[in-house]
C-alpha positions in Angstrom: -44.0 13.0 -76.5 -41.3 10.7 -75.1 -42.6 7.8 -72.9 -40.1 5.6 -70.9 -41.0 2.2 -69.9 -39.5 0.4 -67.0 -39.1 -3.1 -65.9 -36.9 -5.7 -64.1 -38.0 -4.9 -60.5 -39.2 -8.0 -58.0 -39.0 -9.6 -55.1 -35.5 -10.3 -54.1 -33.5 -11.4 -50.4 -31.2 -9.1 -48.9 -27.3 -9.2 -50.5 -29.2 -10.3 -54.1 -28.9 -8.5 -57.3 -31.3 -7.2 -59.9 -30.8 -5.7 -62.9 -33.8 -2.9 -64.3 -34.2 -1.6 -67.9 -36.0 1.6 -69.1 -36.5 1.6 -72.8 -37.5 5.5 -74.2 -39.6 6.0 -77.1 -38.7 8.2 -79.9 -35.1 9.5 -81.0 -34.1 12.0 -78.9 -33.1 9.5 -76.0 -29.2 9.8 -77.1 -29.4 13.4 -76.2 -30.7 13.0 -72.6 -28.7 12.7 -69.3 -30.6 10.2 -68.1 -31.1 9.3 -64.4 -32.8 6.7 -62.3 -34.9 7.5 -58.9 -36.4 5.9 -56.5 -39.7 6.9 -54.1 -41.5 5.0 -51.2 -44.7 6.3 -50.1 -44.7 9.7 -48.0 -41.1 10.3 -49.4 -40.1 12.5 -52.0 -38.3 11.0 -55.3 -34.3 10.4 -54.9 -32.1 10.5 -57.8 -29.9 7.4 -56.9 -27.9 7.4 -60.7 -27.5 9.4 -63.8 -25.6 9.1 -66.9 -24.3 11.3 -69.2 -25.3 11.2 -73.5 -22.0 9.3 -73.8 -22.4 7.0 -71.5 -20.3 8.3 -68.4 -21.8 8.2 -64.8 -22.1 10.9 -62.6 -21.3 10.7 -58.8 -23.7 8.1 -56.8 -25.4 8.9 -53.8 -24.0 7.7 -50.8 -26.8 4.9 -50.3 -25.7 3.5 -53.4 -22.1 4.3 -53.9 -20.8 0.9 -54.9 -23.7 -1.2 -54.9 -25.5 0.2 -58.5 -23.7 0.6 -61.5 -25.9 3.1 -64.2 -25.1 2.1 -67.9 -26.9 2.9 -71.3 -27.2 1.6 -74.6 -28.2 4.6 -76.8 -28.8 2.3 -79.8 -31.3 0.2 -77.7 -33.0 3.6 -76.1 -32.4 1.8 -72.9 -30.6 2.6 -69.6 -30.2 -0.1 -67.5 -29.7 0.2 -63.4 -27.6 -2.6 -61.8 -28.1 -3.0 -58.3 -26.2 -5.8 -56.0 -25.7 -5.8 -52.3 -29.6 -5.1 -52.3 -30.7 -4.4 -48.9 -34.2 -3.6 -47.3 -33.7 0.3 -47.5 -33.7 -0.2 -51.2 -37.4 -1.1 -51.6 -38.8 1.5 -53.2 -40.5 1.7 -56.7 -37.8 2.6 -59.9 -38.6 5.1 -62.1 -36.2 6.8 -65.5 -36.0 10.0 -66.4 -33.9 13.1 -67.6 -31.6 14.0 -65.5 -33.8 17.0 -64.2 -37.1 14.8 -64.1 -38.6 16.4 -66.8 -40.8 14.2 -68.8 -43.9 12.6 -67.8 -43.1 9.6 -65.2 -43.8 6.1 -66.5 -45.0 3.7 -64.3 -42.1 2.7 -62.7 -41.4 -0.9 -61.3 -41.2 -1.9 -58.1 -38.2 -3.3 -55.7 -38.8 -4.9 -52.7 -36.1 -6.3 -50.9 -36.8 -8.6 -48.1 -36.3 -12.1 -46.6 
């Protein structure tokens, strides 16, 4: 069973940046279209970025377009999310998963944007 371990979250001021990492176990990672999701209490999980097996980002939602950048390193079984120009609305727990969110969710990493 594939497992995901997210890291890199923290407290950041508005306008700041963070880089999230997600390491996957197993050997199937390179065959997955991967995505980053975020969730706040009381709201549905939202996909904020996705990337093909070959490393091409898919369209970003308007809420993060131009500020978030997804990338991956198949040799390290890792997907990244570079987040720039953060604002308080980006505060959430962030998770990685396959595009459809079909694998058991990891614990996520909390991002808090506040002054």
